[in-house]
C-alpha positions in Angstrom: -34.0 16.9 6.3 -30.7 15.0 6.0 -28.0 15.6 8.6 -24.7 16.8 7.1 -21.7 14.5 7.7 -18.2 15.8 8.1 -15.0 13.7 8.1 -11.5 14.7 8.8 -8.7 12.0 8.7 -4.9 12.2 9.2 -3.1 9.5 7.2 0.5 8.3 7.2 0.5 7.3 3.5 -1.3 7.1 0.2 -2.6 3.6 0.9 -4.5 4.7 4.0 -5.7 7.8 2.1 -7.2 5.7 -0.7 -8.8 3.3 1.9 -10.5 6.2 3.7 -11.7 7.8 0.4 -13.4 4.5 -0.7 -14.9 4.0 2.7 -16.3 7.5 2.8 -17.7 7.0 -0.7 -19.5 3.9 0.5 -20.9 5.7 3.6 -22.2 8.5 1.3 -19.7 11.2 2.4 -18.8 13.2 -0.6 -15.6 15.0 -1.4 -16.9 18.3 -0.1 -17.8 16.9 3.3 -14.4 15.3 3.9 -10.8 16.3 4.4 -8.1 13.7 4.2 -4.6 14.9 5.0 -1.8 12.5 4.2 1.8 13.2 5.3 4.1 14.5 2.5 6.6 12.0 1.0 10.2 12.2 2.1 9.6 14.7 4.9 10.6 12.6 7.9 8.4 10.3 10.1 4.9 10.0 8.9 3.7 8.9 12.4 5.2 12.1 13.8 3.4 14.2 11.2 0.1 12.7 12.4 0.9 13.1 16.1 1.9 16.8 15.7 -1.4 17.6 13.9 -3.8 15.5 15.9 -4.8 18.1 18.5 -4.9 21.1 16.1 -7.5 20.1 13.7 -11.3 20.2 14.4 
């Protein structure tokens, strides 16, 4: 029986998001087993967005 993999990533921009998606595909982690959250454009500091959400997510 295969072990289910879960992946949750906070990203600062779309470039990081695409990188993580391709890496997850290579590792065999499908779209249903991963959640990639990128900061919204033009909404302030992307680094601050990640820092604020770091402790809240599983």
